[in-house]
N, CA, C and O atoms as a GROMACS GRO file, in nm:
protein
  512
    1MET      N    1   0.108  -0.081   0.057
    1MET     CA    2   0.009  -0.012   0.009
    1MET      C    3   0.088   0.116   0.011
    1MET      O    4   0.058   0.217  -0.053
    2PHE      N    5   0.201   0.102   0.100
    2PHE     CA    6   0.310   0.259   0.081
    2PHE      C    7   0.355   0.291  -0.084
    2PHE      O    8   0.361   0.403  -0.135
    3TYR      N    9   0.391   0.131  -0.164
    3TYR     CA   10   0.415   0.195  -0.220
    3TYR      C   11   0.336   0.188  -0.369
    3TYR      O   12   0.384   0.148  -0.475
    4ILE      N   13   0.210   0.236  -0.347
    4ILE     CA   14   0.082   0.261  -0.430
    4ILE      C   15   0.088   0.447  -0.403
    4ILE      O   16   0.132   0.532  -0.480
    5ASN      N   17   0.020   0.468  -0.251
    5ASN     CA   18   0.039   0.573  -0.241
    5ASN      C   19   0.145   0.669  -0.287
    5ASN      O   20   0.123   0.783  -0.327
    6GLU      N   21   0.306   0.591  -0.273
    6GLU     CA   22   0.407   0.701  -0.333
    6GLU      C   23   0.352   0.728  -0.493
    6GLU      O   24   0.312   0.832  -0.545
    7ILE      N   25   0.366   0.592  -0.547
    7ILE     CA   26   0.302   0.625  -0.703
    7ILE      C   27   0.188   0.738  -0.723
    7ILE      O   28   0.181   0.830  -0.804
    8SER      N   29   0.140   0.716  -0.664
    8SER     CA   30   0.013   0.828  -0.684
    8SER      C   31   0.073   0.973  -0.628
    8SER      O   32   0.069   1.074  -0.698
    9ASP      N   33   0.122   0.971  -0.512
    9ASP     CA   34   0.237   1.135  -0.514
    9ASP      C   35   0.283   1.188  -0.635
    9ASP      O   36   0.223   1.274  -0.701
   10SER      N   37   0.408   1.127  -0.668
   10SER     CA   38   0.455   1.137  -0.780
   10SER      C   39   0.398   1.109  -0.880
   10SER      O   40   0.462   1.170  -0.965
   11ALA      N   41   0.308   1.050  -0.937
   11ALA     CA   42   0.268   1.149  -1.079
   11ALA      C   43   0.171   1.272  -1.061
   11ALA      O   44   0.193   1.356  -1.149
   12LYS      N   45   0.051   1.315  -0.958
   12LYS     CA   46   0.032   1.408  -0.913
   12LYS      C   47   0.146   1.525  -0.966
   12LYS      O   48   0.123   1.617  -1.045
   13VAL      N   49   0.267   1.496  -0.902
   13VAL     CA   50   0.395   1.612  -0.904
   13VAL      C   51   0.437   1.637  -1.025
   13VAL      O   52   0.466   1.748  -1.068
   14ILE      N   53   0.443   1.467  -1.122
   14ILE     CA   54   0.476   1.480  -1.271
   14ILE      C   55   0.366   1.508  -1.351
   14ILE      O   56   0.398   1.494  -1.470
   15LEU      N   57   0.248   1.542  -1.337
   15LEU     CA   58   0.180   1.608  -1.421
   15LEU      C   59   0.125   1.746  -1.391
   15LEU      O   60   0.048   1.810  -1.462
   16LYS      N   61   0.188   1.789  -1.251
   16LYS     CA   62   0.176   1.925  -1.254
   16LYS      C   63   0.201   2.003  -1.392
   16LYS      O   64   0.129   2.024  -1.489
   17ASP      N   65   0.310   2.029  -1.366
   17ASP     CA   66   0.437   2.102  -1.514
   17ASP      C   67   0.264   2.109  -1.631
   17ASP      O   68   0.182   2.196  -1.658
   18ASN      N   69   0.279   2.003  -1.657
   18ASN     CA   70   0.143   1.944  -1.739
   18ASN      C   71   0.043   2.080  -1.762
   18ASN      O   72   0.050   2.180  -1.832
   19TYR      N   73  -0.051   2.029  -1.665
   19TYR     CA   74  -0.172   2.119  -1.612
   19TYR      C   75  -0.132   2.262  -1.606
   19TYR      O   76  -0.222   2.341  -1.634
   20LYS      N   77  -0.009   2.317  -1.574
   20LYS     CA   78   0.013   2.459  -1.623
   20LYS      C   79   0.060   2.531  -1.693
   20LYS      O   80   0.088   2.651  -1.699
   21THR      N   81   0.070   2.399  -1.781
   21THR     CA   82   0.102   2.456  -1.945
   21THR      C   83  -0.026   2.452  -2.020
   21THR      O   84  -0.038   2.476  -2.140
   22LEU      N   85  -0.141   2.412  -1.920
   22LEU     CA   86  -0.269   2.408  -1.997
   22LEU      C   87  -0.350   2.493  -1.983
   22LEU      O   88  -0.437   2.524  -2.065
   23ASN      N   89  -0.325   2.552  -1.847
   23ASN     CA   90  -0.370   2.690  -1.793
   23ASN      C   91  -0.317   2.794  -1.878
   23ASN      O   92  -0.390   2.872  -1.938
   24PHE      N   93  -0.217   2.795  -1.882
   24PHE     CA   94  -0.110   2.943  -1.919
   24PHE      C   95  -0.156   2.941  -2.077
   24PHE      O   96  -0.168   3.052  -2.129
   25THR      N   97  -0.184   2.818  -2.162
   25THR     CA   98  -0.264   2.807  -2.270
   25THR      C   99  -0.389   2.851  -2.334
   25THR      O  100  -0.428   2.880  -2.448
   26LYS      N  101  -0.449   2.842  -2.186
   26LYS     CA  102  -0.608   2.881  -2.174
   26LYS      C  103  -0.640   3.010  -2.168
   26LYS      O  104  -0.741   3.071  -2.203
   27GLU      N  105  -0.510   3.054  -2.102
   27GLU     CA  106  -0.524   3.206  -2.072
   27GLU      C  107  -0.464   3.320  -2.210
   27GLU      O  108  -0.506   3.431  -2.243
   28MET      N  109  -0.390   3.264  -2.247
   28MET     CA  110  -0.345   3.318  -2.404
   28MET      C  111  -0.471   3.297  -2.437
   28MET      O  112  -0.545   3.369  -2.371
   29ARG      N  113  -0.548   3.203  -2.542
   29ARG     CA  114  -0.674   3.205  -2.613
   29ARG      C  115  -0.731   3.292  -2.513
   29ARG      O  116  -0.684   3.406  -2.507
   30THR      N  117  -0.772   3.278  -2.479
   30THR     CA  118  -0.918   3.376  -2.346
   30THR      C  119  -0.853   3.476  -2.473
   30THR      O  120  -0.892   3.472  -2.590
   31ILE      N  121  -0.714   3.591  -2.400
   31ILE     CA  122  -0.666   3.673  -2.448
   31ILE      C  123  -0.695   3.722  -2.603
   31ILE      O  124  -0.744   3.826  -2.646
   32LEU      N  125  -0.648   3.616  -2.663
   32LEU     CA  126  -0.696   3.667  -2.847
   32LEU      C  127  -0.861   3.618  -2.811
   32LEU      O  128  -0.916   3.684  -2.900
   33ASP      N  129  -0.932   3.573  -2.767
   33ASP     CA  130  -1.082   3.551  -2.804
   33ASP      C  131  -1.170   3.691  -2.724
   33ASP      O  132  -1.284   3.720  -2.759
   34GLU      N  133  -1.128   3.735  -2.660
   34GLU     CA  134  -1.199   3.845  -2.619
   34GLU      C  135  -1.108   4.037  -2.661
   34GLU      O  136  -1.125   4.152  -2.621
   35HIS      N  137  -1.051   3.994  -2.723
   35HIS     CA  138  -0.955   4.129  -2.757
   35HIS      C  139  -0.973   4.151  -2.941
   35HIS      O  140  -0.970   4.050  -3.012
   36ASP      N  141  -0.984   4.233  -2.978
   36ASP     CA  142  -0.963   4.283  -3.142
   36ASP      C  143  -0.825   4.265  -3.160
   36ASP      O  144  -0.740   4.238  -3.075
   37LEU      N  145  -0.808   4.288  -3.326
   37LEU     CA  146  -0.680   4.335  -3.305
   37LEU      C  147  -0.657   4.459  -3.408
   37LEU      O  148  -0.732   4.467  -3.506
   38PRO      N  149  -0.545   4.564  -3.386
   38PRO     CA  150  -0.448   4.501  -3.309
   38PRO      C  151  -0.431   4.469  -3.120
   38PRO      O  152  -0.545   4.505  -3.089
   39LEU      N  153  -0.401   4.450  -3.059
   39LEU     CA  154  -0.403   4.388  -2.894
   39LEU      C  155  -0.375   4.516  -2.839
   39LEU      O  156  -0.280   4.575  -2.889
   40SER      N  157  -0.438   4.574  -2.745
   40SER     CA  158  -0.417   4.701  -2.667
   40SER      C  159  -0.276   4.648  -2.608
   40SER      O  160  -0.230   4.541  -2.648
   41PRO      N  161  -0.201   4.735  -2.499
   41PRO     CA  162  -0.096   4.745  -2.458
   41PRO      C  163  -0.128   4.636  -2.344
   41PRO      O  164  -0.069   4.528  -2.333
   42GLU      N  165  -0.224   4.680  -2.268
   42GLU     CA  166  -0.267   4.582  -2.154
   42GLU      C  167  -0.270   4.411  -2.192
   42GLU      O  168  -0.194   4.325  -2.146
   43ALA      N  169  -0.385   4.391  -2.294
   43ALA     CA  170  -0.374   4.231  -2.356
   43ALA      C  171  -0.222   4.199  -2.414
   43ALA      O  172  -0.158   4.097  -2.388
   44SER      N  173  -0.191   4.278  -2.476
   44SER     CA  174  -0.047   4.208  -2.546
   44SER      C  175   0.034   4.204  -2.360
   44SER      O  176   0.084   4.100  -2.319
   45ALA      N  177   0.032   4.309  -2.289
   45ALA     CA  178   0.155   4.223  -2.171
   45ALA      C  179   0.026   4.153  -2.079
   45ALA      O  180   0.023   4.227  -1.980
   46ASP      N  181  -0.057   4.074  -2.064
   46ASP     CA  182  -0.133   3.965  -2.006
   46ASP      C  183  -0.113   3.889  -2.119
   46ASP      O  184  -0.094   3.774  -2.078
   47PHE      N  185  -0.109   3.889  -2.220
   47PHE     CA  186  -0.034   3.741  -2.313
   47PHE      C  187   0.136   3.722  -2.306
   47PHE      O  188   0.218   3.644  -2.355
   48ASN      N  189   0.137   3.797  -2.251
   48ASN     CA  190   0.324   3.796  -2.265
   48ASN      C  191   0.359   3.732  -2.149
   48ASN      O  192   0.428   3.630  -2.154
   49ARG      N  193   0.312   3.790  -2.019
   49ARG     CA  194   0.343   3.717  -1.874
   49ARG      C  195   0.298   3.632  -1.919
   49ARG      O  196   0.391   3.553  -1.930
   50GLN      N  197   0.167   3.564  -1.975
   50GLN     CA  198   0.139   3.416  -2.015
   50GLN      C  199   0.233   3.329  -2.042
   50GLN      O  200   0.268   3.221  -1.996
   51LEU      N  201   0.291   3.440  -2.181
   51LEU     CA  202   0.402   3.306  -2.251
   51LEU      C  203   0.510   3.310  -2.178
   51LEU      O  204   0.576   3.207  -2.175
   52ILE      N  205   0.552   3.412  -2.110
   52ILE     CA  206   0.708   3.407  -2.024
   52ILE      C  207   0.670   3.284  -1.945
   52ILE      O  208   0.724   3.175  -1.969
   53LYS      N  209   0.582   3.298  -1.855
   53LYS     CA  210   0.528   3.127  -1.833
   53LYS      C  211   0.538   3.058  -1.841
   53LYS      O  212   0.582   2.983  -1.754
   54GLU      N  213   0.497   3.021  -1.974
   54GLU     CA  214   0.511   2.891  -2.021
   54GLU      C  215   0.627   2.855  -2.092
   54GLU      O  216   0.662   2.739  -2.116
   55GLU      N  217   0.711   3.000  -2.138
   55GLU     CA  218   0.860   2.926  -2.141
   55GLU      C  219   0.964   2.888  -2.105
   55GLU      O  220   1.066   2.846  -2.159
   56HIS      N  221   0.905   2.919  -1.933
   56HIS     CA  222   0.971   2.864  -1.828
   56HIS      C  223   0.903   2.777  -1.773
   56HIS      O  224   0.893   2.800  -1.652
   57ASN      N  225   0.832   2.656  -1.818
   57ASN     CA  226   0.737   2.542  -1.814
   57ASN      C  227   0.736   2.450  -1.902
   57ASN      O  228   0.639   2.375  -1.908
   58VAL      N  229   0.880   2.431  -2.019
   58VAL     CA  230   0.842   2.385  -2.071
   58VAL      C  231   0.887   2.229  -2.033
   58VAL      O  232   0.980   2.212  -1.955
   59THR      N  233   0.829   2.136  -2.081
   59THR     CA  234   0.869   2.016  -2.019
   59THR      C  235   0.830   1.911  -2.078
   59THR      O  236   0.778   1.828  -2.004
   60GLU      N  237   0.838   1.877  -2.217
   60GLU     CA  238   0.737   1.764  -2.293
   60GLU      C  239   0.803   1.800  -2.423
   60GLU      O  240   0.793   1.908  -2.480
   61PRO      N  241   0.893   1.663  -2.477
   61PRO     CA  242   0.934   1.712  -2.637
   61PRO      C  243   0.814   1.747  -2.730
   61PRO      O  244   0.700   1.705  -2.745
   62GLY      N  245   0.901   1.852  -2.790
   62GLY     CA  246   0.816   1.934  -2.911
   62GLY      C  247   0.798   2.038  -2.860
   62GLY      O  248   0.808   2.143  -2.923
   63GLU      N  249   0.770   2.032  -2.746
   63GLU     CA  250   0.730   2.160  -2.650
   63GLU      C  251   0.806   2.311  -2.710
   63GLU      O  252   0.767   2.421  -2.750
   64LEU      N  253   0.890   2.266  -2.696
   64LEU     CA  254   0.998   2.431  -2.736
   64LEU      C  255   0.968   2.470  -2.832
   64LEU      O  256   0.932   2.587  -2.845
   65ALA      N  257   0.972   2.371  -2.951
   65ALA     CA  258   0.962   2.455  -3.084
   65ALA      C  259   0.801   2.519  -3.093
   65ALA      O  260   0.759   2.620  -3.149
   66ALA      N  261   0.741   2.427  -3.022
   66ALA     CA  262   0.570   2.565  -3.058
   66ALA      C  263   0.598   2.657  -2.934
   66ALA      O  264   0.592   2.773  -2.975
   67VAL      N  265   0.624   2.657  -2.810
   67VAL     CA  266   0.653   2.790  -2.777
   67VAL      C  267   0.760   2.894  -2.853
   67VAL      O  268   0.759   3.008  -2.807
   68LYS      N  269   0.853   2.869  -2.968
   68LYS     CA  270   0.965   2.973  -2.968
   68LYS      C  271   0.876   3.011  -3.117
   68LYS      O  272   0.917   3.114  -3.171
   69ASN      N  273   0.744   2.934  -3.198
   69ASN     CA  274   0.674   2.950  -3.324
   69ASN      C  275   0.636   3.033  -3.211
   69ASN      O  276   0.751   3.065  -3.179
   70LEU      N  277   0.559   3.095  -3.121
   70LEU     CA  278   0.471   3.100  -3.076
   70LEU      C  279   0.500   3.280  -3.032
   70LEU      O  280   0.471   3.394  -3.069
   71ARG      N  281   0.549   3.232  -2.965
   71ARG     CA  282   0.654   3.350  -2.930
   71ARG      C  283   0.687   3.454  -3.082
   71ARG      O  284   0.636   3.564  -3.099
   72LYS      N  285   0.799   3.376  -3.195
   72LYS     CA  286   0.728   3.483  -3.273
   72LYS      C  287   0.619   3.536  -3.337
   72LYS      O  288   0.620   3.657  -3.358
   73ALA      N  289   0.494   3.449  -3.384
   73ALA     CA  290   0.343   3.497  -3.386
   73ALA      C  291   0.356   3.581  -3.284
   73ALA      O  292   0.389   3.693  -3.323
   74PHE      N  293   0.341   3.571  -3.162
   74PHE     CA  294   0.322   3.692  -3.082
   74PHE      C  295   0.380   3.816  -3.094
   74PHE      O  296   0.314   3.907  -3.044
   75ASN      N  297   0.476   3.843  -3.142
   75ASN     CA  298   0.571   3.950  -3.162
   75ASN      C  299   0.506   3.976  -3.294
   75ASN      O  300   0.537   4.085  -3.343
   76GLU      N  301   0.432   3.910  -3.358
   76GLU     CA  302   0.440   3.949  -3.521
   76GLU      C  303   0.291   4.033  -3.492
   76GLU      O  304   0.261   4.118  -3.576
   77LEU      N  305   0.204   4.012  -3.385
   77LEU     CA  306   0.114   4.086  -3.335
   77LEU      C  307   0.121   4.224  -3.299
   77LEU      O  308   0.038   4.312  -3.322
   78GLN      N  309   0.248   4.234  -3.232
   78GLN     CA  310   0.300   4.371  -3.191
   78GLN      C  311   0.280   4.460  -3.271
   78GLN      O  312   0.242   4.573  -3.240
   79TYR      N  313   0.303   4.419  -3.389
   79TYR     CA  314   0.279   4.541  -3.519
   79TYR      C  315   0.142   4.621  -3.510
   79TYR      O  316   0.041   4.564  -3.552
   80VAL      N  317   0.132   4.745  -3.459
   80VAL     CA  318  -0.054   4.778  -3.408
   80VAL      C  319  -0.036   4.822  -3.538
   80VAL      O  320  -0.152   4.824  -3.581
   81THR      N  321   0.038   4.859  -3.628
   81THR     CA  322   0.074   4.942  -3.793
   81THR      C  323   0.036   4.865  -3.874
   81THR      O  324  -0.020   4.919  -3.970
   82ALA      N  325   0.043   4.758  -3.878
   82ALA     CA  326   0.026   4.597  -3.974
   82ALA      C  327  -0.085   4.634  -4.010
   82ALA      O  328  -0.159   4.712  -3.949
   83PRO      N  329  -0.121   4.546  -4.180
   83PRO     CA  330  -0.230   4.533  -4.168
   83PRO      C  331  -0.324   4.447  -4.124
   83PRO      O  332  -0.276   4.348  -4.069
   84ARG      N  333  -0.436   4.451  -4.129
   84ARG     CA  334  -0.538   4.366  -4.118
   84ARG      C  335  -0.518   4.238  -4.092
   84ARG      O  336  -0.519   4.184  -3.981
   85GLU      N  337  -0.492   4.169  -4.239
   85GLU     CA  338  -0.479   4.051  -4.295
   85GLU      C  339  -0.345   4.012  -4.245
   85GLU      O  340  -0.329   3.891  -4.228
   86ARG      N  341  -0.246   4.091  -4.219
   86ARG     CA  342  -0.120   4.069  -4.159
   86ARG      C  343  -0.147   3.985  -4.001
   86ARG      O  344  -0.124   3.869  -3.966
   87LEU      N  345  -0.193   4.079  -3.945
   87LEU     CA  346  -0.246   4.047  -3.774
   87LEU      C  347  -0.320   3.934  -3.809
   87LEU      O  348  -0.262   3.825  -3.803
   88LYS      N  349  -0.437   3.939  -3.846
   88LYS     CA  350  -0.535   3.802  -3.840
   88LYS      C  351  -0.416   3.672  -3.853
   88LYS      O  352  -0.412   3.616  -3.744
   89LEU      N  353  -0.324   3.610  -3.946
   89LEU     CA  354  -0.229   3.569  -4.000
   89LEU      C  355  -0.185   3.563  -3.899
   89LEU      O  356  -0.218   3.448  -3.868
   90ALA      N  357  -0.121   3.610  -3.799
   90ALA     CA  358  -0.057   3.628  -3.671
   90ALA      C  359  -0.084   3.532  -3.592
   90ALA      O  360  -0.028   3.434  -3.543
   91GLU      N  361  -0.209   3.598  -3.589
   91GLU     CA  362  -0.332   3.526  -3.464
   91GLU      C  363  -0.374   3.426  -3.532
   91GLU      O  364  -0.461   3.391  -3.453
   92ARG      N  365  -0.381   3.357  -3.610
   92ARG     CA  366  -0.362   3.214  -3.655
   92ARG      C  367  -0.259   3.107  -3.673
   92ARG      O  368  -0.267   2.986  -3.688
   93GLU      N  369  -0.129   3.216  -3.665
   93GLU     CA  370  -0.014   3.118  -3.607
   93GLU      C  371  -0.083   3.077  -3.453
   93GLU      O  372  -0.129   2.970  -3.412
   94ALA      N  373  -0.073   3.174  -3.406
   94ALA     CA  374  -0.084   3.156  -3.246
   94ALA      C  375  -0.168   3.080  -3.220
   94ALA      O  376  -0.137   2.979  -3.156
   95ARG      N  377  -0.259   3.095  -3.245
   95ARG     CA  378  -0.342   3.043  -3.247
   95ARG      C  379  -0.322   2.851  -3.263
   95ARG      O  380  -0.364   2.754  -3.200
   96LYS      N  381  -0.240   2.871  -3.377
   96LYS     CA  382  -0.231   2.705  -3.448
   96LYS      C  383  -0.107   2.645  -3.302
   96LYS      O  384  -0.136   2.549  -3.230
   97HIS      N  385   0.024   2.726  -3.286
   97HIS     CA  386   0.091   2.675  -3.192
   97HIS      C  387   0.073   2.685  -3.013
   97HIS      O  388   0.160   2.683  -2.926
   98LEU      N  389  -0.047   2.695  -3.006
   98LEU     CA  390  -0.135   2.701  -2.907
   98LEU      C  391  -0.138   2.583  -2.864
   98LEU      O  392  -0.082   2.529  -2.768
   99ARG      N  393  -0.259   2.519  -3.000
   99ARG     CA  394  -0.313   2.417  -3.022
   99ARG      C  395  -0.212   2.286  -3.021
   99ARG      O  396  -0.257   2.174  -2.994
  100THR      N  397  -0.070   2.309  -3.053
  100THR     CA  398  -0.009   2.173  -3.059
  100THR      C  399   0.055   2.230  -2.933
  100THR      O  400   0.150   2.152  -2.930
  101ILE      N  401   0.072   2.302  -2.835
  101ILE     CA  402   0.148   2.291  -2.772
  101ILE      C  403   0.040   2.227  -2.608
  101ILE      O  404   0.089   2.208  -2.497
  102ASP      N  405  -0.082   2.212  -2.641
  102ASP     CA  406  -0.220   2.166  -2.558
  102ASP      C  407  -0.184   2.041  -2.589
  102ASP      O  408  -0.207   1.964  -2.496
  103ASN      N  409  -0.131   1.986  -2.694
  103ASN     CA  410  -0.158   1.839  -2.764
  103ASN      C  411  -0.062   1.725  -2.698
  103ASN      O  412  -0.053   1.609  -2.658
  104VAL      N  413  -0.001   1.842  -2.715
  104VAL     CA  414   0.211   1.787  -2.662
  104VAL      C  415   0.183   1.763  -2.522
  104VAL      O  416   0.238   1.667  -2.469
  105ASN      N  417   0.091   1.851  -2.444
  105ASN     CA  418   0.097   1.842  -2.298
  105ASN      C  419  -0.018   1.707  -2.257
  105ASN      O  420  -0.031   1.647  -2.151
  106LEU      N  421  -0.070   1.696  -2.351
  106LEU     CA  422  -0.275   1.615  -2.317
  106LEU      C  423  -0.195   1.538  -2.342
  106LEU      O  424  -0.137   1.515  -2.236
  107ARG      N  425  -0.143   1.464  -2.441
  107ARG     CA  426  -0.066   1.361  -2.539
  107ARG      C  427   0.030   1.296  -2.354
  107ARG      O  428   0.057   1.179  -2.326
  108ALA      N  429   0.052   1.400  -2.281
  108ALA     CA  430   0.239   1.348  -2.193
  108ALA      C  431   0.114   1.290  -2.113
  108ALA      O  432   0.117   1.176  -2.067
  109ILE      N  433  -0.014   1.388  -2.098
  109ILE     CA  434  -0.070   1.361  -1.938
  109ILE      C  435  -0.122   1.236  -1.966
  109ILE      O  436  -0.113   1.154  -1.875
  110VAL      N  437  -0.186   1.193  -2.093
  110VAL     CA  438  -0.245   0.988  -2.117
  110VAL      C  439  -0.141   0.933  -2.130
  110VAL      O  440  -0.143   0.810  -2.121
  111LEU      N  441  -0.008   1.003  -2.157
  111LEU     CA  442   0.082   0.893  -2.167
  111LEU      C  443   0.176   0.899  -1.985
  111LEU      O  444   0.228   0.788  -1.976
  112LYS      N  445   0.194   0.945  -1.912
  112LYS     CA  446   0.237   1.002  -1.783
  112LYS      C  447   0.120   0.900  -1.705
  112LYS      O  448   0.144   0.790  -1.654
  113ASN      N  449   0.024   0.952  -1.710
  113ASN     CA  450  -0.123   0.869  -1.611
  113ASN      C  451  -0.073   0.727  -1.636
  113ASN      O  452  -0.013   0.655  -1.556
  114ASP      N  453  -0.109   0.699  -1.764
  114ASP     CA  454  -0.109   0.538  -1.784
  114ASP      C  455   0.024   0.421  -1.719
  114ASP      O  456   0.015   0.315  -1.657
  115LYS      N  457   0.125   0.488  -1.759
  115LYS     CA  458   0.284   0.458  -1.680
  115LYS      C  459   0.230   0.448  -1.523
  115LYS      O  460   0.244   0.343  -1.460
  116ALA      N  461   0.146   0.609  -1.443
  116ALA     CA  462   0.132   0.512  -1.301
  116ALA      C  463   0.034   0.443  -1.280
  116ALA      O  464   0.014   0.410  -1.163
  117HIS      N  465  -0.040   0.407  -1.362
  117HIS     CA  466  -0.156   0.300  -1.366
  117HIS      C  467  -0.095   0.177  -1.368
  117HIS      O  468  -0.139   0.085  -1.299
  118GLN      N  469   0.018   0.162  -1.451
  118GLN     CA  470   0.053   0.028  -1.489
  118GLN      C  471   0.142   0.032  -1.358
  118GLN      O  472   0.160  -0.084  -1.323
  119SER      N  473   0.178   0.083  -1.309
  119SER     CA  474   0.255   0.055  -1.199
  119SER      C  475   0.230   0.023  -1.062
  119SER      O  476   0.289  -0.062  -0.996
  120VAL      N  477   0.110   0.121  -1.013
  120VAL     CA  478   0.037   0.050  -0.914
  120VAL      C  479  -0.008  -0.106  -0.952
  120VAL      O  480   0.009  -0.197  -0.871
  121GLU      N  481  -0.039  -0.118  -1.022
  121GLU     CA  482  -0.134  -0.254  -1.130
  121GLU      C  483   0.037  -0.321  -1.119
  121GLU      O  484  -0.006  -0.428  -1.074
  122ASP      N  485   0.175  -0.343  -1.122
  122ASP     CA  486   0.280  -0.379  -1.075
  122ASP      C  487   0.284  -0.432  -0.991
  122ASP      O  488   0.272  -0.554  -0.980
  123ALA      N  489   0.313  -0.310  -0.861
  123ALA     CA  490   0.321  -0.308  -0.761
  123ALA      C  491   0.148  -0.331  -0.642
  123ALA      O  492   0.120  -0.279  -0.533
  124SER      N  493   0.075  -0.421  -0.723
  124SER     CA  494  -0.075  -0.435  -0.633
  124SER      C  495   0.018  -0.614  -0.682
  124SER      O  496   0.041  -0.687  -0.586
  125VAL      N  497   0.056  -0.660  -0.804
  125VAL     CA  498   0.090  -0.793  -0.826
  125VAL      C  499   0.225  -0.829  -0.752
  125VAL      O  500   0.255  -0.943  -0.717
  126PHE      N  501   0.306  -0.715  -0.733
  126PHE     CA  502   0.389  -0.752  -0.612
  126PHE      C  503   0.372  -0.779  -0.496
  126PHE      O  504   0.450  -0.853  -0.435
  127ARG      N  505   0.283  -0.733  -0.452
  127ARG     CA  506   0.251  -0.795  -0.326
  127ARG      C  507   0.187  -0.865  -0.287
  127ARG      O  508   0.179  -0.893  -0.168
  128ALA      N  509   0.096  -0.931  -0.412
  128ALA     CA  510   0.030  -1.070  -0.394
  128ALA      C  511   0.147  -1.144  -0.416
  128ALA      O  512   0.145  -1.267  -0.412
   0.00000   0.00000   0.00000
């Protein structure tokens, strides 16, 4: 029973960073949903704060490239004098990279959860 509890506690800690990322991407997506282009200075600052948090929370293979591409798209959104079409394209790119980051982390959650369940099952068999 001790080992099963240890595995459960470890899984929660391991998954914490994935859940943080999903929260960061949700907040960035909400900013894009609720503000017109070009983004206001306040909306840009809010988006940037969430993006910085995500840049410091990269934990999964493939996530870093998507975060770097998201940064590039966000930088494009900063050009307040850019034509509307260019801003819409940058927004579309940002949303695409947000989805990629989400997918990478959701896939990691599933894999880590499956591994934790397998470890619990193995521990149960070992106990018997």
